VMD Tcl script that draws the C-alpha trace (Angstrom):
set ca {
  {1.88 15.72 -3.57}
  {4.10 14.74 -6.03}
  {2.96 15.90 -9.42}
  {2.87 12.84 -11.25}
  {6.13 13.25 -13.06}
  {7.75 10.39 -11.78}
  {10.35 12.25 -9.73}
  {9.44 10.41 -6.35}
  {9.92 7.11 -7.90}
  {13.30 7.16 -6.42}
  {11.65 7.17 -2.65}
  {13.12 5.01 0.35}
  {12.54 1.36 0.35}
  {9.40 1.42 2.70}
  {7.68 3.39 -0.06}
  {7.69 0.46 -2.28}
  {6.71 -1.90 0.41}
  {3.86 0.11 1.07}
  {2.99 0.38 -2.55}
  {3.45 -3.67 -2.70}
  {0.93 -3.96 0.73}
  {-1.66 -1.56 -1.01}
  {-1.94 -3.24 -4.13}
  {-1.96 -7.16 -2.06}
  {-4.52 -5.52 0.20}
  {-6.85 -3.64 -2.96}
  {-6.49 -6.72 -5.08}
  {-7.89 -9.27 -1.78}
  {-10.48 -6.78 -0.89}
  {-11.87 -6.89 -4.68}
  {-11.81 -10.73 -4.88}
  {-13.33 -10.77 -1.40}
  {-16.27 -8.66 -2.64}
  {-16.77 -10.45 -6.10}
  {-16.61 -13.83 -3.96}
  {-19.33 -12.36 -1.84}
  {-21.48 -11.56 -5.10}
  {-21.12 -14.94 -6.15}
  {-21.45 -16.79 -2.42}
  {-18.27 -18.16 -2.31}
  {-15.09 -17.13 -0.35}
  {-12.40 -15.78 -2.31}
  {-10.35 -13.92 0.37}
  {-7.06 -14.98 -0.82}
  {-5.47 -13.77 2.44}
  {-7.86 -16.27 4.28}
  {-7.14 -19.37 1.92}
  {-3.50 -18.88 1.76}
  {-2.89 -18.13 5.34}
  {-6.55 -19.56 7.27}
  {-4.12 -22.15 8.92}
  {-2.23 -19.56 10.39}
  {-4.50 -17.06 11.80}
  {-1.76 -14.80 13.74}
  {0.16 -14.31 10.63}
  {-3.06 -13.81 8.52}
  {-4.06 -10.94 11.07}
  {-0.47 -9.41 10.80}
  {-0.51 -9.15 7.44}
  {-4.08 -7.58 7.87}
  {-2.46 -5.23 10.04}
  {0.74 -4.02 7.87}
  {-1.62 -3.47 5.00}
  {-3.87 -1.05 7.31}
  {-0.50 0.41 8.38}
  {0.40 0.80 4.55}
  {-2.74 2.59 4.16}
  {-1.60 5.15 6.82}
  {1.66 5.72 5.49}
  {0.03 6.29 2.10}
  {-2.41 9.21 3.52}
  {0.82 10.92 5.57}
  {3.54 9.93 3.17}
  {6.94 9.28 4.10}
  {9.32 11.62 5.60}
  {12.56 10.48 5.37}
  {15.28 12.49 4.46}
  {15.47 10.21 0.25}
  {11.74 10.55 0.07}
  {11.88 14.64 1.28}
  {14.91 15.28 -1.21}
  {13.14 13.27 -3.70}
  {10.16 15.40 -3.71}
  {11.97 18.74 -3.37}
  {13.51 17.79 -6.56}
  {9.82 18.22 -8.51}
  {8.86 21.33 -6.21}
  {5.90 19.01 -4.49}
  {5.36 18.42 -0.68}
  {6.87 15.73 1.07}
  {4.24 13.24 -0.39}
  {5.86 10.38 -1.82}
  {2.81 8.87 -3.65}
  {1.76 9.88 -7.61}
  {-1.26 12.67 -8.09}
  {-4.77 11.31 -7.93}
}
mol new
graphics top color blue
foreach p $ca { graphics top sphere $p radius 0.5 }
foreach p [lrange $ca 0 end-1] q [lrange $ca 1 end] { graphics top cylinder $p $q radius 0.2 }
display resetview
């Protein structure tokens, strides 16, 4: 895993897309939980895409795929080279 020095910020486009999807998914789940506690529907994806259930399902699947990519990291040459420059393994995300 990268040591958090920012060396892997030069990863591929997919790493950027994965980060965006995880942020969107995390915010949506957080709002959904708050909405449950308050007795209302704060599922933003459902509110925005509820009339298009197939598109909503695709977004949920993409967020799930992004989570799996986050677990295993990107193995493309650009990401591997970026992480090799900082001495970390092939994981392209920041340290936890």
